[in-house]
C-alpha positions as CSV (number, residue, x, y, z in Angstrom):
1,M,0.0,0.0,0.0
2,S,1.3,3.4,-0.9
3,D,1.1,6.5,1.3
4,T,-1.2,9.3,0.1
5,I,-1.5,13.0,0.4
6,V,-4.6,14.9,-0.7
7,Y,-3.9,18.6,-1.4
8,V,-6.6,21.2,-1.6
9,L,-5.1,24.2,-3.4
10,A,-5.9,27.9,-3.9
11,L,-4.8,28.9,-7.3
12,D,-5.6,32.6,-7.4
13,L,-4.1,34.0,-4.2
14,S,-1.2,36.4,-4.0
15,A,1.5,35.7,-1.3
16,D,0.0,38.4,1.0
17,E,-3.6,37.0,0.5
18,A,-2.3,33.5,1.2
19,R,-0.8,34.5,4.5
20,V,-4.1,36.1,5.7
21,R,-6.2,33.2,4.4
22,R,-4.0,30.7,6.0
23,A,-4.8,32.0,9.5
24,E,-8.5,31.9,8.6
25,I,-8.3,28.3,7.3
26,V,-6.4,27.2,10.4
27,R,-8.9,28.8,12.7
28,W,-11.8,27.2,10.8
29,L,-10.3,23.7,10.8
30,T,-9.3,23.8,14.4
31,D,-12.6,25.5,15.6
32,Q,-14.6,22.7,14.1
33,G,-12.3,20.0,15.5
34,T,-11.0,18.7,12.2
35,L,-7.4,19.5,13.2
36,I,-5.5,19.9,16.4
37,L,-2.0,21.1,16.8
38,N,0.6,18.4,16.8
39,P,2.5,18.6,20.1
40,R,5.5,16.9,18.5
41,H,5.8,19.4,15.7
42,V,9.1,21.4,16.1
43,R,10.2,23.4,13.1
44,P,8.1,25.4,10.7
45,R,9.2,23.3,7.7
46,D,8.5,20.0,9.4
47,S,5.5,18.1,8.1
48,G,2.6,17.3,10.4
49,E,2.0,20.7,12.1
50,F,-1.5,19.3,12.7
51,L,-3.1,16.0,13.6
52,A,-6.6,14.7,13.0
53,G,-8.9,16.2,15.6
54,P,-12.0,14.8,17.3
55,G,-14.2,16.0,14.4
56,A,-12.0,14.6,11.6
57,E,-13.7,11.2,11.3
58,A,-17.0,13.0,10.3
59,R,-15.1,14.4,7.3
60,A,-14.1,11.0,6.0
61,T,-15.9,8.8,3.4
62,D,-14.0,5.6,4.4
63,E,-13.5,3.7,7.6
64,W,-11.4,5.7,10.0
65,L,-8.3,3.9,11.2
66,S,-6.5,5.3,14.2
67,G,-3.0,6.9,13.9
68,G,-0.8,8.6,11.3
69,H,-3.3,11.2,10.1
70,E,-1.3,14.4,9.7
71,A,-2.2,17.7,8.0
72,D,-0.5,21.0,7.1
73,V,-1.7,24.4,6.0
74,L,1.1,25.3,3.6
75,C,1.8,28.9,2.7
76,G,4.3,29.9,0.0
77,R,4.6,29.4,-3.7
78,D,5.1,25.8,-4.6
79,V,4.3,23.1,-7.2
80,Y,1.8,20.5,-5.8
81,S,2.0,17.3,-7.8
82,A,0.5,13.8,-7.8
83,M,4.2,12.6,-7.8
84,E,4.2,8.9,-8.8
85,S,0.5,9.0,-9.9
86,F,1.1,12.1,-12.1
87,E,-0.8,12.4,-15.3
88,P,-1.0,15.5,-17.5
89,P,-4.4,17.2,-17.7
90,P,-6.9,16.9,-20.6
91,C,-8.0,20.0,-22.5
92,P,-11.1,21.5,-20.9
93,G,-12.6,21.9,-24.3
94,C,-12.0,18.6,-26.2
95,G,-10.3,16.3,-23.7
96,S,-7.1,15.9,-25.6
97,Q,-4.2,15.1,-23.3
98,L,-1.4,17.7,-22.8
99,A,2.0,16.1,-23.4
100,V,4.0,15.4,-20.3
101,E,7.0,17.4,-21.4
102,D,4.8,20.4,-22.3
103,H,3.0,20.3,-19.0
104,L,6.3,20.1,-17.0
105,E,7.6,23.1,-18.9
106,L,4.4,25.1,-18.4
107,L,4.6,24.4,-14.6
108,R,8.1,25.8,-14.6
109,V,6.8,28.9,-16.3
110,W,3.9,29.2,-13.9
111,E,6.2,28.8,-10.9
112,R,8.6,31.4,-12.2
113,D,6.4,34.0,-14.1
114,G,2.8,33.3,-13.2
115,E,0.1,31.1,-14.6
116,P,0.3,30.6,-18.4
117,T,-2.6,30.3,-20.8
118,V,-2.4,27.1,-22.9
119,T,-3.7,26.6,-26.4
120,C,-4.8,23.0,-27.2
121,D,-3.1,21.6,-30.3
122,A,-6.2,19.6,-31.2
123,C,-9.1,22.1,-30.8
124,R,-7.2,25.4,-30.7
125,G,-9.1,26.4,-27.6
126,S,-7.2,28.2,-24.9
127,A,-7.5,28.4,-21.1
128,P,-5.3,29.1,-18.1
129,L,-3.2,26.0,-17.1
130,G,-5.1,25.8,-13.8
131,D,-8.3,25.2,-15.8
132,W,-6.8,22.1,-17.3
133,E,-8.1,19.8,-14.5
134,S,-6.7,16.5,-13.4
135,E,-7.0,14.9,-9.9
136,Y,-3.6,13.4,-10.5
137,G,-2.0,16.5,-12.1
138,A,0.1,19.3,-10.8
139,Y,-0.6,23.0,-10.0
140,V,1.2,26.0,-8.6
141,A,-0.3,27.6,-5.5
142,E,0.5,30.0,-2.7
143,L,-1.8,28.2,-0.3
144,A,-2.5,24.5,0.2
145,V,-4.0,22.2,2.8
146,S,-2.5,18.8,2.9
147,F,-4.1,15.7,4.4
148,E,-1.5,12.9,4.8
149,N,-2.7,9.3,5.1
150,W,-6.3,10.3,5.7
151,P,-9.1,8.1,4.4
152,G,-11.2,9.6,1.6
153,L,-12.6,13.1,2.3
154,K,-16.3,13.8,1.9
155,G,-17.0,16.0,-1.1
156,E,-19.0,18.5,0.9
157,F,-16.1,19.0,3.2
158,V,-13.6,19.4,0.4
159,A,-16.0,21.8,-1.4
160,E,-16.4,24.0,1.7
161,L,-12.7,24.1,2.3
162,G,-12.1,25.0,-1.4
163,S,-14.7,27.8,-1.2
164,R,-13.0,29.1,2.0
165,L,-9.6,29.1,0.2
166,G,-11.2,31.5,-2.3
167,G,-11.1,31.9,-6.1
168,R,-10.3,28.8,-8.1
169,W,-9.3,25.8,-6.1
170,R,-8.2,22.3,-7.1
171,T,-7.5,19.0,-5.4
172,V,-4.5,16.8,-6.2
173,M,-4.1,13.2,-5.0
174,S,-0.5,12.2,-4.5
175,R,0.8,8.7,-3.9
176,Y,4.4,8.0,-2.9
């Protein structure tokens, strides 16, 4: 069995907006009991700043098994990828797959210069790269909430979290 991380990402926030929104998201997740502070968390860049709280099981779709459920609310521009499960996204217009090499180059552009608009070779439609959706894709974001080794998350919970992140949001499922 592989380990998993589910990321819920905010695609449209500036660095300043992400810092403010992070505090709001942490407050919401802890106030409702989904997360609690991890007492063993030491350094800011360590993973697992939070653990599953008493309300976490109600957010899960699958059987809740005890232990090992960590979470982070990550702030700072980064690429969030499905890692070993990565697959490039399909065109939002016609479904043609973006080539892996093209997608990786576009992610580098996004990380360095901002989100690029992509034109599909098949249908000639164009859209921002973040609108080319894939659960096993990759996106650049200033703010992300990660759930490591959690069972499946309920769609209503993910949708509410995404709406609280603001603007366009996406999920990425990463297996490693």
